[in-house]
Residue frames as qw, qx, qy, qz and C-alpha x, y, z in Angstrom:
[[0.901, -0.101, 0.213, -0.365, 54.95, 21.47, 12.93],
 [0.851, 0.392, -0.331, 0.112, 57.66, 19.70, 10.82],
 [0.150, 0.565, -0.634, 0.506, 60.28, 20.71, 13.43],
 [0.644, -0.341, 0.439, -0.526, 58.06, 19.18, 16.16],
 [0.977, 0.130, 0.001, -0.171, 57.85, 15.89, 14.22],
 [0.644, 0.529, -0.481, 0.272, 61.50, 15.76, 13.54],
 [0.162, -0.539, 0.607, -0.562, 62.19, 16.26, 17.30],
 [0.855, -0.145, 0.286, -0.407, 59.74, 13.40, 18.07],
 [0.931, 0.319, -0.180, -0.008, 61.32, 11.12, 15.59],
 [0.344, 0.632, -0.571, 0.395, 64.83, 11.89, 16.85],
 [0.293, -0.415, 0.670, -0.541, 64.10, 11.18, 20.51],
 [0.838, -0.009, 0.305, -0.453, 61.70, 8.28, 19.69],
 [0.574, 0.527, -0.593, -0.203, 64.16, 6.45, 17.46],
 [0.032, -0.330, 0.902, -0.278, 65.20, 3.96, 20.19],
 [0.540, 0.144, 0.653, -0.512, 61.52, 2.85, 20.61],
 [0.586, 0.419, -0.343, -0.603, 60.90, 2.27, 16.97],
 [0.351, 0.225, -0.901, -0.119, 62.18, -1.31, 16.87],
 [0.127, 0.097, 0.863, -0.480, 59.98, -2.21, 19.82],
 [0.538, 0.387, 0.208, -0.719, 56.91, -0.70, 18.31],
 [0.497, 0.396, -0.639, -0.434, 57.79, -2.56, 15.04],
 [0.126, 0.097, -0.980, 0.123, 57.91, -5.89, 16.99],
 [0.319, 0.265, 0.631, -0.655, 54.53, -5.22, 18.45],
 [0.585, 0.473, -0.072, -0.656, 52.94, -4.57, 15.10],
 [0.408, 0.313, -0.825, -0.236, 54.62, -7.70, 13.62],
 [0.041, 0.038, 0.938, -0.342, 53.20, -9.77, 16.50],
 [0.472, 0.384, 0.377, -0.698, 49.80, -8.31, 15.96],
 [0.545, 0.437, -0.473, -0.537, 49.95, -9.17, 12.28],
 [0.209, 0.214, -0.954, -0.001, 51.02, -12.64, 13.14],
 [0.286, 0.177, 0.770, -0.542, 47.95, -13.11, 15.41],
 [0.590, 0.470, 0.050, -0.654, 45.77, -12.23, 12.51],
 [0.449, 0.452, -0.697, -0.329, 47.65, -14.49, 10.13],
 [0.122, 0.084, -0.966, 0.210, 47.36, -17.47, 12.60],
 [0.442, -0.457, -0.530, -0.560, 43.68, -16.59, 13.07],
 [0.344, -0.316, -0.670, 0.578, 44.03, -16.07, 16.81],
 [0.224, 0.475, 0.232, -0.819, 42.35, -12.73, 16.04],
 [0.470, 0.439, 0.752, 0.145, 39.55, -13.23, 13.56],
 [0.055, 0.156, -0.316, -0.934, 38.96, -11.25, 10.42],
 [0.374, 0.487, 0.708, -0.349, 35.14, -10.79, 9.86],
 [0.137, 0.195, 0.629, 0.740, 33.28, -10.42, 6.60],
 [0.239, 0.241, 0.302, -0.891, 30.70, -7.75, 6.34],
 [0.550, 0.464, 0.668, -0.189, 28.64, -9.68, 3.69],
 [0.538, 0.840, 0.074, -0.023, 29.99, -7.75, 0.62],
 [0.752, 0.254, -0.072, 0.604, 33.40, -7.40, -1.12],
 [0.393, -0.864, -0.033, 0.315, 35.72, -4.84, 0.58],
 [0.608, 0.561, -0.096, 0.553, 38.27, -2.40, -0.89],
 [0.569, -0.692, -0.172, 0.410, 40.55, -1.15, 1.77],
 [0.396, 0.765, -0.069, 0.503, 42.32, 2.31, 1.14],
 [0.670, -0.714, -0.015, 0.201, 45.11, 2.73, 3.58],
 [0.430, 0.791, -0.350, 0.256, 48.70, 3.59, 4.01],
 [0.813, -0.089, -0.384, 0.429, 52.00, 2.64, 5.73],
 [0.364, 0.187, -0.231, 0.883, 52.88, 6.19, 6.63],
 [0.120, -0.625, -0.555, 0.535, 51.40, 8.52, 9.24],
 [0.051, 0.505, -0.073, -0.859, 49.62, 11.56, 7.90],
 [0.621, 0.596, 0.154, -0.484, 47.87, 12.42, 4.62],
 [0.350, -0.220, 0.758, 0.504, 48.45, 10.39, 1.54],
 [0.345, 0.154, -0.433, -0.819, 45.43, 11.34, -0.49],
 [0.081, 0.207, 0.972, -0.079, 43.07, 8.61, 0.92],
 [0.317, 0.521, 0.496, -0.618, 40.00, 10.88, 0.95],
 [0.427, 0.562, -0.258, -0.659, 40.10, 11.89, -2.66],
 [0.190, 0.211, -0.924, -0.255, 40.94, 8.31, -3.67],
 [0.192, 0.305, 0.882, -0.303, 37.89, 6.98, -1.79],
 [0.406, 0.588, 0.202, -0.670, 35.74, 9.55, -3.45],
 [0.311, 0.470, -0.622, -0.544, 37.16, 8.62, -6.84],
 [0.050, 0.044, -0.997, -0.047, 36.63, 4.92, -6.23],
 [0.292, 0.415, 0.722, -0.469, 33.05, 5.41, -5.06],
 [0.444, 0.610, -0.059, -0.653, 32.15, 7.39, -8.17],
 [0.293, 0.389, -0.771, -0.411, 33.74, 4.89, -10.42],
 [0.099, 0.109, 0.974, -0.175, 32.02, 1.91, -8.70],
 [0.406, 0.529, 0.455, -0.590, 28.70, 3.75, -9.00],
 [0.409, 0.569, -0.399, -0.591, 29.37, 4.37, -12.77],
 [0.200, 0.260, -0.920, -0.215, 29.92, 0.66, -13.06],
 [0.635, -0.296, -0.478, -0.530, 26.50, -0.15, -11.66],
 [0.535, -0.168, -0.736, 0.379, 27.52, -1.01, -8.10],
 [0.388, -0.815, -0.213, -0.374, 26.26, 0.35, -4.77],
 [0.549, 0.189, -0.526, 0.621, 29.25, 1.33, -2.70],
 [0.496, -0.852, -0.136, -0.098, 29.25, 2.54, 0.96],
 [0.320, 0.607, -0.460, 0.564, 32.17, 4.37, 2.65],
 [0.772, -0.563, -0.290, 0.055, 33.15, 3.04, 6.05],
 [0.302, 0.633, -0.348, 0.622, 35.32, 5.20, 8.28],
 [0.471, -0.264, -0.646, 0.539, 36.48, 5.32, 11.90],
 [0.159, -0.887, -0.317, -0.296, 35.30, 8.92, 12.05],
 [0.613, -0.196, -0.294, 0.706, 38.54, 10.19, 13.62],
 [0.101, 0.092, -0.083, 0.987, 38.01, 13.50, 15.31],
 [0.446, -0.435, -0.439, -0.647, 34.22, 13.04, 15.55],
 [0.250, -0.367, 0.579, -0.684, 32.63, 13.23, 18.99],
 [0.852, -0.087, -0.057, -0.513, 30.00, 10.53, 18.46],
 [0.159, -0.417, 0.885, -0.131, 30.85, 7.38, 20.23],
 [0.834, 0.138, 0.216, -0.489, 27.93, 5.27, 18.92],
 [0.655, -0.139, 0.708, 0.225, 28.69, 1.81, 17.50],
 [0.428, 0.410, 0.612, 0.524, 27.15, 2.80, 14.12],
 [0.014, 0.646, 0.120, -0.753, 26.96, 6.44, 12.97],
 [0.500, 0.558, 0.568, 0.341, 25.06, 7.07, 9.72],
 [0.196, -0.432, 0.085, 0.876, 26.69, 10.22, 8.43],
 [0.427, 0.324, -0.281, -0.796, 24.80, 9.90, 5.19],
 [0.707, 0.159, 0.655, -0.213, 22.20, 7.44, 4.03],
 [0.415, 0.147, 0.680, 0.587, 23.02, 8.21, 0.44],
 [0.068, 0.741, 0.550, 0.378, 20.13, 10.72, 0.18],
 [0.195, -0.928, -0.025, -0.315, 20.70, 13.15, 3.05],
 [0.411, 0.330, -0.601, 0.601, 23.53, 14.14, 5.37],
 [0.632, -0.600, -0.452, -0.191, 22.45, 13.28, 8.79],
 [0.665, -0.569, -0.151, 0.460, 25.32, 14.43, 11.01],
 [0.157, 0.972, -0.156, 0.077, 27.69, 17.46, 11.26],
 [0.611, 0.546, -0.479, 0.316, 31.41, 17.59, 11.31],
 [0.279, -0.574, 0.560, -0.529, 31.68, 17.98, 15.08],
 [0.808, -0.185, 0.428, -0.359, 29.93, 14.69, 15.74],
 [0.939, 0.328, 0.104, -0.028, 31.04, 12.73, 12.59],
 [0.618, -0.353, 0.390, 0.584, 34.54, 14.02, 11.91],
 [0.184, 0.685, -0.217, -0.671, 35.73, 16.25, 9.09],
 [0.011, -0.287, 0.836, 0.468, 36.72, 13.58, 6.52],
 [0.193, 0.370, 0.909, 0.012, 33.41, 11.59, 6.64],
 [0.246, 0.752, 0.355, -0.498, 31.46, 14.85, 6.09],
 [0.119, 0.625, -0.465, -0.615, 33.68, 15.95, 3.21],
 [0.130, -0.040, 0.951, 0.278, 33.14, 12.47, 1.67],
 [0.227, 0.556, 0.763, -0.237, 29.41, 12.56, 2.20],
 [0.227, 0.786, 0.065, -0.571, 29.19, 16.16, 0.62],
 [0.083, 0.508, -0.638, -0.572, 31.19, 14.93, -2.44],
 [0.057, 0.014, -0.959, -0.278, 29.09, 11.93, -3.15],
 [0.617, 0.033, 0.065, -0.784, 25.45, 11.50, -4.15],
 [0.900, 0.026, -0.246, -0.358, 23.78, 8.19, -3.52],
 [0.636, 0.256, -0.655, 0.318, 26.60, 6.79, -1.48],
 [0.665, -0.721, -0.167, -0.105, 26.10, 6.01, 2.24],
 [0.324, 0.538, -0.551, 0.550, 28.87, 7.04, 4.64],
 [0.786, -0.551, -0.191, -0.204, 28.90, 5.24, 7.96],
 [0.242, 0.604, -0.622, 0.435, 31.41, 5.43, 10.82],
 [0.842, -0.494, -0.003, -0.218, 32.29, 3.49, 13.87],
 [0.233, -0.725, 0.648, -0.025, 35.39, 2.52, 15.86],
 [0.511, -0.094, 0.848, 0.100, 34.86, -1.20, 15.19],
 [0.316, 0.382, -0.322, -0.807, 34.21, -0.94, 11.50],
 [0.049, -0.128, -0.970, -0.199, 32.73, -4.35, 11.02],
 [0.129, 0.547, 0.694, -0.450, 29.45, -2.97, 12.64],
 [0.295, 0.640, -0.008, -0.709, 29.03, 0.04, 10.33],
 [0.145, 0.284, -0.776, -0.545, 30.05, -2.14, 7.27],
 [0.019, 0.272, 0.962, -0.001, 27.38, -4.75, 8.12],
 [0.184, 0.613, 0.473, -0.605, 24.88, -1.97, 8.73],
 [0.213, 0.535, -0.353, -0.737, 25.56, -0.49, 5.33],
 [0.177, 0.092, -0.893, -0.403, 24.99, -3.83, 3.61],
 [0.030, -0.343, -0.915, 0.210, 21.99, -4.92, 5.73],
 [0.049, 0.713, 0.503, -0.486, 20.12, -1.58, 5.99],
 [0.107, 0.739, -0.120, -0.654, 21.43, 0.76, 3.29],
 [0.819, 0.532, 0.165, -0.137, 21.62, -1.55, 0.19],
 [0.018, 0.781, -0.586, -0.214, 25.42, -1.47, -0.20],
 [0.985, 0.161, 0.052, -0.015, 26.84, -4.35, -2.28],
 [0.743, 0.285, -0.211, 0.567, 30.53, -3.21, -1.96],
 [0.485, -0.839, -0.141, 0.202, 32.38, -1.59, 0.85],
 [0.502, 0.645, -0.220, 0.533, 35.08, 1.02, 0.76],
 [0.715, -0.585, -0.246, 0.293, 37.08, 0.88, 3.95],
 [0.221, 0.891, -0.151, 0.366, 38.73, 4.23, 4.56],
 [0.083, -0.711, 0.605, -0.348, 42.12, 4.11, 6.33],
 [0.932, -0.179, 0.053, -0.312, 41.86, 0.35, 6.59],
 [0.614, 0.478, -0.616, 0.120, 45.38, -1.06, 6.09],
 [0.115, 0.284, -0.795, 0.524, 46.07, -1.51, 9.78],
 [0.623, -0.083, 0.390, -0.673, 42.41, -2.40, 10.68],
 [0.263, 0.221, -0.900, -0.267, 42.79, -6.02, 9.93],
 [0.337, 0.134, 0.807, -0.466, 39.70, -7.05, 11.83],
 [0.684, 0.532, 0.215, -0.450, 37.64, -6.62, 8.63],
 [0.660, 0.023, 0.617, 0.428, 38.56, -8.90, 5.74],
 [0.292, 0.744, -0.124, -0.588, 39.20, -7.32, 2.41],
 [0.835, 0.392, 0.363, 0.133, 39.35, -8.33, -1.25],
 [0.522, 0.646, -0.029, 0.556, 41.50, -5.50, -2.47],
 [0.604, -0.670, -0.145, 0.406, 44.07, -4.05, -0.08],
 [0.450, 0.749, 0.033, 0.485, 45.39, -0.66, -1.44],
 [0.595, -0.539, -0.118, 0.584, 48.35, 1.15, 0.01],
 [0.293, 0.911, 0.126, 0.262, 48.91, 4.89, -0.87],
 [0.603, -0.312, -0.044, 0.733, 52.08, 6.90, -0.73],
 [0.120, 0.954, 0.101, -0.255, 52.11, 10.69, -1.13],
 [0.782, 0.486, 0.054, 0.388, 54.46, 11.59, -4.01],
 [0.073, 0.847, -0.255, 0.460, 56.09, 14.37, -1.96],
 [0.526, -0.639, 0.448, -0.338, 56.44, 12.72, 1.36],
 [0.657, 0.292, -0.692, -0.057, 56.90, 9.13, 0.22],
 [0.801, -0.316, -0.489, 0.142, 58.26, 7.05, 3.26],
 [0.371, -0.904, 0.168, -0.133, 59.87, 10.02, 5.17],
 [0.093, -0.709, 0.692, -0.099, 62.97, 8.73, 6.97],
 [0.742, 0.134, -0.627, -0.196, 61.76, 5.08, 6.54],
 [0.148, 0.145, -0.845, 0.493, 61.88, 4.47, 10.23],
 [0.398, -0.483, -0.767, -0.143, 59.15, 3.06, 12.39],
 [0.309, -0.710, 0.004, -0.633, 57.13, 5.32, 14.71],
 [0.035, -0.963, -0.190, 0.188, 58.09, 6.92, 17.07],
 [0.524, -0.389, 0.382, 0.655, 61.47, 7.05, 15.30],
 [0.027, -0.070, 0.588, 0.805, 59.77, 7.90, 11.94],
 [0.512, 0.127, 0.014, -0.849, 56.42, 8.03, 10.18],
 [0.463, 0.055, -0.813, -0.348, 55.99, 4.41, 9.40],
 [0.728, -0.334, 0.132, -0.584, 52.94, 2.73, 11.14],
 [0.965, -0.102, 0.241, -0.030, 54.39, -0.75, 10.63],
 [0.438, -0.414, 0.622, 0.499, 57.67, -2.34, 9.38],
 [0.358, 0.467, -0.464, -0.662, 58.07, -2.22, 5.56],
 [0.000, 0.048, -0.989, -0.143, 57.59, -6.02, 5.44],
 [0.360, 0.406, 0.637, -0.548, 53.90, -5.32, 6.18],
 [0.417, 0.505, -0.255, -0.711, 53.52, -4.24, 2.56],
 [0.012, 0.097, -0.959, -0.266, 53.44, -7.84, 1.63],
 [0.271, 0.455, 0.770, -0.355, 49.66, -7.74, 2.60],
 [0.218, 0.547, -0.069, -0.805, 49.17, -5.13, -0.22],
 [0.679, 0.444, 0.580, 0.068, 47.19, -5.89, -3.36],
 [0.507, 0.611, 0.244, 0.557, 48.28, -2.73, -5.18],
 [0.377, -0.423, -0.147, 0.811, 50.20, 0.54, -4.63],
 [0.244, 0.844, 0.351, 0.325, 49.02, 3.93, -5.57],
 [0.410, -0.216, -0.114, 0.879, 51.36, 6.92, -5.46],
 [0.092, 0.847, 0.522, 0.027, 49.21, 10.02, -5.14],
 [0.125, -0.944, -0.046, 0.302, 49.71, 13.70, -5.81],
 [0.661, -0.101, 0.347, 0.658, 52.37, 13.42, -8.47],
 [0.291, 0.938, 0.077, -0.172, 53.31, 16.64, -10.27],
 [0.667, 0.653, -0.209, 0.291, 56.30, 17.91, -12.31],
 [0.134, -0.794, 0.466, -0.366, 58.17, 18.87, -9.13],
 [0.592, -0.401, 0.653, -0.251, 58.06, 15.59, -7.42],
 [0.906, 0.316, -0.101, -0.262, 57.80, 13.20, -10.40],
 [0.515, 0.563, -0.628, 0.151, 61.44, 12.27, -10.61],
 [0.133, -0.375, 0.772, -0.495, 61.80, 11.38, -6.99],
 [0.725, 0.016, 0.429, -0.539, 58.47, 9.56, -6.82],
 [0.833, 0.410, -0.296, -0.226, 59.28, 7.56, -9.90],
 [0.306, 0.479, -0.768, 0.296, 62.54, 6.45, -8.22],
 [0.408, -0.189, 0.675, -0.585, 60.55, 5.51, -5.12],
 [0.848, 0.230, 0.085, -0.469, 58.06, 3.55, -7.27],
 [0.669, 0.487, -0.561, -0.019, 60.92, 1.64, -8.87],
 [0.019, -0.404, 0.778, -0.481, 62.18, 0.73, -5.46],
 [0.667, -0.026, 0.467, -0.580, 58.80, -0.59, -4.46],
 [0.889, 0.339, -0.133, -0.278, 58.51, -2.74, -7.61],
 [0.455, 0.500, -0.712, 0.191, 62.03, -4.07, -7.06],
 [0.167, -0.239, 0.805, -0.517, 61.19, -5.13, -3.44],
 [0.512, 0.250, 0.715, -0.406, 57.66, -6.23, -4.20],
 [0.066, 0.209, -0.671, -0.708, 57.62, -7.24, -7.91],
 [0.026, -0.346, -0.920, -0.184, 54.34, -9.12, -7.66],
 [0.009, 0.700, 0.537, -0.470, 52.42, -6.09, -6.46],
 [0.381, 0.628, 0.390, 0.555, 51.17, -3.72, -9.25],
 [0.273, -0.450, -0.191, 0.828, 51.92, 0.06, -8.88],
 [0.215, 0.749, 0.497, 0.381, 49.77, 2.86, -10.15],
 [0.285, -0.105, -0.129, 0.944, 50.07, 6.68, -10.07],
 [0.018, 0.850, 0.525, -0.046, 47.52, 9.45, -9.36],
 [0.385, 0.216, 0.064, 0.895, 48.39, 12.94, -10.65],
 [0.013, 0.567, 0.368, -0.737, 47.31, 16.36, -9.43],
 [0.354, 0.489, 0.669, 0.434, 44.87, 17.15, -12.16],
 [0.025, -0.707, -0.277, -0.650, 43.54, 20.46, -10.93],
 [0.326, -0.376, -0.495, 0.712, 43.78, 23.00, -8.04],
 [0.033, -0.628, -0.398, -0.667, 41.05, 25.52, -7.86],
 [0.091, -0.133, -0.534, 0.830, 39.78, 28.11, -5.40],
 [0.219, -0.603, -0.645, -0.416, 36.09, 28.61, -4.66],
 [0.236, -0.412, 0.235, -0.848, 34.07, 31.08, -2.49],
 [0.305, -0.080, 0.768, -0.557, 31.79, 30.03, 0.40],
 [0.738, 0.319, 0.205, -0.558, 29.04, 29.31, -2.08],
 [0.706, -0.077, 0.656, 0.256, 31.46, 26.99, -3.92],
 [0.555, 0.823, 0.109, -0.051, 31.59, 29.23, -6.94],
 [0.775, 0.055, 0.119, 0.619, 34.95, 29.05, -8.68],
 [0.061, -0.961, 0.001, 0.271, 36.94, 32.36, -8.34],
 [0.637, 0.669, -0.173, 0.343, 39.78, 33.82, -10.47],
 [0.764, -0.402, -0.199, 0.463, 42.94, 33.48, -8.38],
 [0.415, 0.369, 0.054, 0.830, 44.30, 36.71, -9.85],
 [0.311, -0.695, -0.203, -0.616, 41.72, 38.50, -7.83],
 [0.782, -0.565, -0.237, 0.111, 43.00, 37.02, -4.49],
 [0.296, 0.715, -0.320, 0.546, 45.46, 39.44, -2.92],
 [0.033, -0.500, 0.576, -0.646, 47.41, 39.19, 0.34],
 [0.805, -0.292, -0.383, -0.348, 45.89, 35.94, 1.69],
 [0.262, -0.495, 0.715, -0.419, 46.29, 34.39, 5.09],
 [0.669, 0.078, -0.689, -0.269, 46.16, 30.58, 5.00],
 [0.408, -0.344, 0.697, -0.479, 45.09, 28.18, 7.74],
 [0.754, 0.067, -0.577, -0.306, 44.37, 24.48, 7.94],
 [0.585, -0.429, 0.613, -0.313, 44.23, 21.49, 10.22],
 [0.926, 0.308, -0.157, -0.153, 45.61, 18.71, 8.06],
 [0.894, -0.326, 0.157, 0.264, 48.42, 16.31, 8.19],
 [0.623, -0.003, 0.242, 0.744, 50.69, 18.12, 5.70],
 [0.088, 0.895, 0.281, -0.336, 50.00, 21.82, 5.84],
 [0.281, -0.497, 0.474, 0.670, 53.16, 22.58, 3.83],
 [0.313, 0.258, 0.767, 0.497, 51.45, 21.22, 0.79],
 [0.108, 0.846, 0.508, -0.124, 48.68, 23.87, 1.11],
 [0.133, -0.852, 0.117, 0.493, 51.16, 26.70, 1.01],
 [0.347, -0.248, 0.705, 0.566, 53.10, 25.17, -1.84],
 [0.322, 0.487, 0.763, 0.276, 49.88, 24.79, -3.90],
 [0.059, 0.930, 0.279, -0.234, 48.76, 28.33, -3.24],
 [0.253, -0.670, 0.381, 0.585, 52.16, 29.51, -4.27],
 [0.349, 0.084, 0.774, 0.521, 51.98, 27.50, -7.55],
 [0.188, 0.730, 0.646, 0.118, 48.63, 29.24, -8.19],
 [0.293, 0.432, 0.046, 0.852, 50.37, 32.66, -7.82],
 [0.418, -0.825, -0.286, -0.252, 48.53, 33.61, -4.62],
 [0.237, 0.514, -0.458, 0.685, 50.59, 35.89, -2.35],
 [0.673, -0.533, -0.508, 0.074, 50.46, 34.73, 1.26],
 [0.040, -0.765, 0.287, -0.575, 51.18, 37.29, 4.08],
 [0.267, -0.390, 0.759, -0.447, 51.09, 34.52, 6.71],
 [0.686, -0.072, -0.647, -0.324, 49.66, 31.14, 7.63],
 [0.496, -0.388, 0.575, -0.523, 48.49, 29.09, 10.64],
 [0.610, 0.083, -0.760, -0.208, 48.67, 25.30, 10.92],
 [0.664, -0.391, 0.395, -0.501, 46.68, 23.48, 13.58],
 [0.314, -0.213, 0.925, -0.017, 47.01, 19.78, 14.46],
 [0.292, -0.045, -0.776, -0.557, 45.31, 17.39, 11.98],
 [0.364, -0.472, -0.783, -0.175, 41.56, 17.08, 12.64],
 [0.165, -0.141, -0.459, 0.862, 41.63, 19.92, 15.19],
 [0.057, 0.752, 0.653, 0.076, 38.14, 21.35, 15.88],
 [0.121, 0.302, 0.046, 0.945, 37.20, 25.01, 15.47],
 [0.127, -0.720, -0.641, 0.232, 35.00, 27.25, 17.39],
 [0.173, 0.922, 0.233, 0.258, 34.03, 30.88, 17.14],
 [0.434, -0.855, 0.177, 0.224, 36.74, 31.93, 19.57],
 [0.654, -0.163, 0.509, 0.536, 39.44, 30.23, 17.47],
 [0.431, 0.632, 0.466, 0.445, 37.99, 31.83, 14.26],
 [0.100, -0.990, -0.093, -0.041, 37.92, 35.32, 15.91],
 [0.547, -0.672, 0.340, 0.365, 41.55, 34.94, 16.88],
 [0.657, 0.138, 0.553, 0.494, 42.48, 33.70, 13.53],
 [0.289, 0.840, 0.339, 0.310, 40.83, 36.74, 11.83],
 [0.276, -0.950, 0.088, 0.115, 42.72, 39.06, 14.24],
 [0.652, -0.351, 0.486, 0.464, 46.06, 37.38, 13.36],
 [0.547, 0.450, 0.524, 0.472, 45.31, 37.72, 9.70],
 [0.073, 0.957, 0.238, 0.149, 44.34, 41.37, 10.09],
 [0.466, -0.786, 0.256, 0.315, 47.60, 42.15, 11.95],
 [0.607, -0.130, 0.577, 0.530, 49.44, 40.66, 8.98],
 [0.248, 0.482, -0.185, -0.820, 47.50, 43.08, 6.62],
 [0.212, 0.149, 0.922, 0.288, 45.71, 40.13, 5.01],
 [0.407, 0.089, -0.178, -0.891, 42.71, 40.98, 2.72],
 [0.838, -0.018, -0.277, -0.470, 41.30, 37.52, 2.84],
 [0.543, -0.363, 0.741, -0.159, 41.55, 33.98, 4.37],
 [0.716, 0.307, -0.517, -0.356, 41.95, 30.75, 2.55],
 [0.566, -0.341, 0.689, -0.298, 41.54, 27.20, 3.80],
 [0.047, 0.135, -0.938, -0.316, 41.11, 23.63, 2.59],
 [0.616, -0.190, -0.472, -0.601, 37.88, 21.80, 1.65],
 [0.605, -0.209, -0.737, 0.218, 38.52, 19.45, 4.61],
 [0.209, -0.158, -0.452, 0.853, 38.60, 22.42, 7.03],
 [0.279, -0.142, -0.241, -0.919, 35.65, 24.21, 5.37],
 [0.554, -0.350, -0.698, -0.290, 33.17, 21.54, 6.44],
 [0.515, -0.389, -0.587, 0.489, 33.97, 22.36, 10.14],
 [0.235, -0.300, -0.216, 0.899, 33.64, 26.17, 9.96],
 [0.042, 0.471, 0.613, 0.633, 30.65, 27.04, 7.71],
 [0.315, -0.781, -0.528, -0.110, 28.52, 28.43, 10.56],
 [0.488, -0.540, -0.201, 0.656, 31.09, 30.73, 12.07],
 [0.230, 0.962, 0.142, -0.046, 31.44, 34.47, 11.45],
 [0.711, 0.025, 0.142, 0.688, 34.48, 35.80, 9.58],
 [0.000, 0.874, 0.107, -0.473, 35.54, 39.41, 9.44],
 [0.002, 0.551, -0.573, -0.606, 37.49, 38.81, 6.30],
 [0.795, 0.334, -0.254, -0.438, 36.41, 37.10, 3.01],
 [0.628, -0.309, 0.714, -0.018, 36.97, 33.35, 3.09],
 [0.634, 0.491, -0.451, -0.391, 38.12, 31.16, 0.20],
 [0.855, -0.199, 0.469, -0.099, 38.53, 27.37, -0.13],
 [0.140, 0.553, -0.756, -0.319, 41.26, 25.48, -1.91],
 [0.908, 0.116, 0.313, -0.254, 40.04, 22.35, -3.71],
 [0.014, -0.562, 0.767, 0.308, 42.57, 19.84, -5.06],
 [0.911, 0.215, 0.095, -0.338, 41.56, 17.18, -7.51],
 [0.271, -0.489, 0.800, 0.220, 43.50, 14.07, -8.29],
 [0.802, 0.383, -0.144, -0.435, 43.19, 11.61, -11.26],
 [0.651, -0.314, 0.680, 0.123, 44.48, 8.08, -11.01],
 [0.135, 0.352, -0.738, -0.560, 45.76, 6.57, -14.30],
 [0.774, 0.072, -0.221, -0.590, 43.17, 4.58, -16.23],
 [0.569, 0.203, -0.795, 0.055, 45.08, 1.38, -15.57],
 [0.086, -0.120, 0.690, -0.708, 44.19, 1.79, -11.92],
 [0.645, 0.112, 0.145, -0.742, 40.51, 1.85, -12.64],
 [0.749, 0.240, -0.533, -0.313, 40.84, -1.21, -14.79],
 [0.296, 0.192, -0.868, 0.349, 42.66, -3.07, -12.06],
 [0.306, -0.021, 0.606, -0.734, 39.89, -2.36, -9.57],
 [0.743, 0.209, -0.043, -0.634, 37.00, -3.31, -11.87],
 [0.659, 0.305, -0.671, -0.148, 38.77, -6.49, -12.85],
 [0.332, 0.174, -0.831, 0.411, 39.57, -7.66, -9.35],
 [0.412, -0.120, 0.449, -0.784, 36.36, -6.92, -7.41],
 [0.059, -0.133, -0.984, -0.100, 34.32, -10.16, -6.93],
 [0.261, 0.402, 0.440, -0.759, 31.03, -8.31, -7.39],
 [0.321, 0.488, 0.738, 0.337, 28.12, -8.74, -9.77],
 [0.040, 0.302, -0.007, -0.952, 27.04, -5.66, -11.72]]
């Protein structure tokens, strides 16, 4: 998959400046209020990124929701529901009490967020102002967490977070399709705070240098770090298992950065006999799972292992090998929590 992206970026490089101009013009239209930003009726914290692919937005949204709950607020998570088949204007994935949709209709990330949070509504829709207003008007939310919202400028926000993955950072720093940037670097002026996610001992030096460059270029914008605090493996009943008992595993996933899964499993001491990476958000069905089990068996695998994001889509399918799930936890520094609580214009 990395080779495919590198080929795309190589051949797409001449088009990058054109795409960058389009995104700059779009931003200008919002700045000049030709395109209106709408307020959902509650403060908004947007969690987004400049770079294509995974930057730890989902665990950050979950962390923020739990922190805001602990502070006495009533957050709701609003997402586009990418990969979900439902095309309704407002999709209530969870009302905060029950999960009302499945991963096929809602998308994998909204279901994972809903399963991870108790008492927090999760609502999706392409035009996110409508699910945001629904959460405020009908589900009692008094603060909105806008998932993947940096480029979704149609919704006004009070805190505009931009995340960078500590391993991927900004890639080749070129604009799509010549690189992974969704917008020119100058778009970061809209940011309230930066969060570098997934920092560990292997990537710390490089990510610290990248953070220093960000602060040099944007000295007025605070920067925080989230570290990989724990990586565990659970069974299908979500009971933690001892990784020393996992032998000859075959890994599979449909996430933006599959190499990270293999690296994490290797760090845990799990021997992989093979792996399969599908396109991010790809759906599964029994035929895919059966073929996957056959491939793993051919590699002499004793078990399968996947991610929590993938697991929400495959619970009902039949596996001919034991299935385990990798769960990765991140912990932002305490100063990040203090920044959020200090800057939200919300009564508690």
